[in-house]
C-alpha positions, 0 to 999 in steps of 0.5 A: 500500500502506498503512503501519501506524504504531506509536508506542511510548512509555515511561511518564512519571517516577515517584518510583522513577525519580527516586530510582533505585529499580528498579520492574519488573513487581512495583512498580505505582507512579503517575506523579509531578508531573513524569511527569504534566507529561511525559504532558500535554506528549506529549498536547499534541503528538500529540493530533491523530494519528488513533490507532485503538487505544491499547495499554498494559501492565497497570501504572498508570504506563503507563495514566496516561501515555496518559490524555489519549488515553483521555479522547478515547474512543480504544479501549484494551486492556491486555496483560500481555505489555507489562509490564516485566521482572520484576527479582526480588529487585532490585525496590524496591531502589536500584541504583548501580554501586557498590552492586550489582555483581550487577545490572550483571553480569547486564546484561553477561551479557545483552549478551554474548548469554546472554539466557536467564539470569534475574535472581535471582527474576525473568525473563530477556530471552528470557522477556519476548520470549516473553510479548510474541510473542502481542501482536506477533501480535495487533498485526500481525493487525489491519491496520484499526488503521493508527495505534497508540499503545503505552505500556510500560516501559524494558527491555521496550520495548528487547526489543520493539524488538529483536523488531520490528526483528529485532535479537538481544536482546543488542543491546537496550541500543542502544535508549536510553530516557528517561521519556516518550520516543518511538519511531515505527516504520512497518510496510510489510507486510514490515518495520518502519522506524524514523522516530523514535528515543528522540525527546524533542521534545515535552518541550522545553517542560518544560526551557526 
């Protein structure tokens, strides 16, 4: 039985990431210099993986993070279902525990199991999960795509991993992430198995 291999990465660093400013689906920022280096480092390590398809959100920072693979001519599809959560009124603002108790209160509300609660002016995890489901159905309906690369966003990635691994959404913060981290999952036909968890081995050359 063939195993479907799914590589899921978060986009590389942007200036907003560096400055601690919330982006969400409404801020379409580009990678900064470090983000471009992260993308290049990931490409160098994984360029020989025989990807059948690259999937990204519709946001620039996700597409820029996999540009090396697109330049190889690997087929690419954008899906808005992979876009980051809409952070509503928080988008474009600097978030710290001291400055924004509301933001952290919402995160705690979600961790407590109330994942249907929307952040002010934005989405809830339940709504993000709902718009991701058509993409999951599409992904699993294409067995000929045996090895797939997906580039998306931190909170949305946590929600997607919960869905693929059948975790309740309240557990999403168990899936840590950093810019250009990798989760590798194998799909056996009945279940997903995690092979790499928030892997950053490809970025070691940037920290030595």
